[in-house]
Structure formats: structure tokens, C-alpha cells
N, C-alpha and C positions, 0 to 999 in steps of 0.2 A: 697926692694924699694917699693912695695905696701904698706907694713906696715908703711912707712914712710910718705905716701900719705894720709892715714887716719888721719883725726885730732883728737887732743886730746879729744875733746868732743865726738867724735864717738866712741873712744876706750873704754870710760868708762862703757857703757853697755856690752860690750864684757868681760872687766876684772870682772864686778859684776857677770856674769854669770859663769865665771870660777871659781871665788872664792865660789859662791853658791853652784856649784855642787861639789867641793872640799870638803866644809863643810857638805853636806850631805852625800857623801861617807864616810867621817871620822865617822859621827854619826852612820851609817849603819855598819861600820866595828867595832867600839867600842861595839855596842849592840850584833853583832855577836860573837864577841871574849867573852864578858861576858857570853853569852849563851853556846858557845862552853865549856868554863871552866867549866861550871855548868853540862853540858852534859857529861863530861868526867867521872863522878862519876856514876858508876851503881846503880841504885836504885831497891830495891825489893818490889813488891806489891803482895798480895794475889790474887788467881784468884776470890774469892768472892768479893774482894775490886773493882777488875778491872770491873767485871760485873755490880756491882752497880754503879760505877762511870760511865761507858759507856752508861748504861741505863740512867742515869741522864744528860749526854751530849747529847744524843739522842733527850731526851724531851726538852732541853733548847734551845731557841731562845731568841736571844738578840738585841735589837734596839741599846743598848749602846755600843759604839765602845771599850770602855776600858773593858767592860764585855765580849765582844766577844773575845778580846785579851786573856784575862785570861782563857776562855774556850779553846781556841786554845792551850795555854800553858799546861793546864791540860792535854788535848789529846796528846800532844807530849810527855809528861811525861809517860803516859801509853804505848805509842809506843816503848819507849826507855827502859822500865822497863824489870827486870827478873821477870817472873810471876811464883809464887809457890802456890802449893795446900796450905791451912791455917795450916795443920798439919806439914809443913816443914819451916814454917816462923820462921826466927830467933827471938829470945826473944827481941832483941834490935832494931827492926826496927819500925817505926813510921807508924801506920795503922790507918784506921779508928777506932775511938774508943780510940786511945793511948791518954794518958795524959803525956806531955812532959814538960821539963823545959829548955827553950831556953835563950841564952845569946846573946845580940845585940852586935857585935864585935866592934862597933864605940863607944858606950858610956857604954859598961859592965853592961848594964841594964838586970835583970833577970826577965823572964816572965814565966808564967806556962798557958798552952793552952791544951784543949783536941779537937782532930781533929774528925769532925763530919760531917754529911750530912747538907745541907743547913735548911731543916725543923727543926733541932735540934740545930743551931746556936743561941747562946746568949751571946754577948760581956761581958755583966755584970757578967756573970757566968764563963768566960773564955772558952766558947765553940766557936771555930773557924771553919767556913765551909771549906770544901776542896775547893770550888769554890773561896774562898778568895785567894788573891795573896800569903799571907804567908801559908795558908793552903795547896795550891798547891806545894808551894815551899818545905815544910818539909815532904810532904808524901814520904814514901820509903826509907828516909835516916836512917842511924843508929847512936846510940849514939856516940858520938864524932865528927861526922861528921859537916863540915862547908860548908855553901853554900851562893852564892849571888844570890838574887831574886829581880826582879823589882817589886815595889810598887808604889802607886799614888805618893808618895812623892819623888820618885828616886829609889835607889837601896839600899837594906839592905844587910848586912853581919851578918850571924848568925851561931852560933854553938849549936848543941843539946847536952846539958849538961847531961841529963838522962832523961830516961823514968821512970815516977813515977808510971803509971800503963799502962799495956798493953791491947790492945783490946782483947776481948774474942774469943780465938781461941782453938781448939781441944786440941793441944798441940804445945807450942813454943819451937822450939829447934834450937840449933846452925847449921849454915850452911856455909860450906867453901866458900869463896868469889871467 
């Protein structure tokens, strides 16, 4: 009876708030779901790369919200990774210094990148920083793996087609998953 007593004009703001909260919940659920699917795949990172990247993260402070979010994602990737000594790294894992061929699964475009630290990055030479969204996304995945990753223009879905050149390590050997 109370609901009937509220005028139609008074109900509009209540309905607006209801749908606004529902939309926000849906966005958070979809984003979390995309991240959860990505995080189910275990990645592998050498302890040397982990130390170098954590040191980089410790020195990096960003006023830019988008960059801060990328740094947080990279820290999350390190936290969920299987960390191995360089001599136990599988030969097909993307690491700092690896040159990889990627396929965009939306438009089938093939691109080649070398994953590097920020001071070595040069887009015109195909060297992508580990701090860039795509660089963070491909770190630790293996040849043949597919992943979705948020980028400034939306979300990309990529397959690692092959490693063209592996990062220099003492010995890259296959490891049981």
C-alpha cells in the first residue's frame, strides 16, 4: 500500500538507482569473470625476471589511473605465477627478451613483438614494454596459449603462435605442467 501511495514521479529516482546499481554490478561481474578466466591458466616466470619486474614496480609510481591499473595487474601476474630458476624455464615460455609471434583472434592479424623492460621499449622496432597492457598479458604464457587482456580500446583475445627467439637463459628445458 505504501508503494502505491508514492507518486510515479517519486518512483523514478528509485528505479534509476536500482538500474544504475544493477548495471555497475554487471560490469564488475563481467570484468571479474574475464580476469578469472585468464587467471585459471598458470603462467611461468623465471626468478630473475620476477626480481627485475618487482624492482621496477617498487620504483614506479603513477599519477595516471590507467597506468596504475596496469601496474597492479602486473603485480597480480607475478603473485599467481609459478616461479622457476632460469635453468628450469621451459623453452616455449614468453619471458623478458623473448620475441613472439601473436595472432589477434578477432581479426586474425599476426604481429611480432619482443618483450622488454620499459627503457628498452620501441614500438617502431617491435619492442613492447612489460608495463604495456599487451606486454603484461603475454608474460609467462606458452606457445599455443590463448588469453584475453584489457587494453585501452577494450579487451583483446590473442594466441601465442610461436616463440621466434627465446630470452637468453643458461638452459631452457621442458618442464611438466
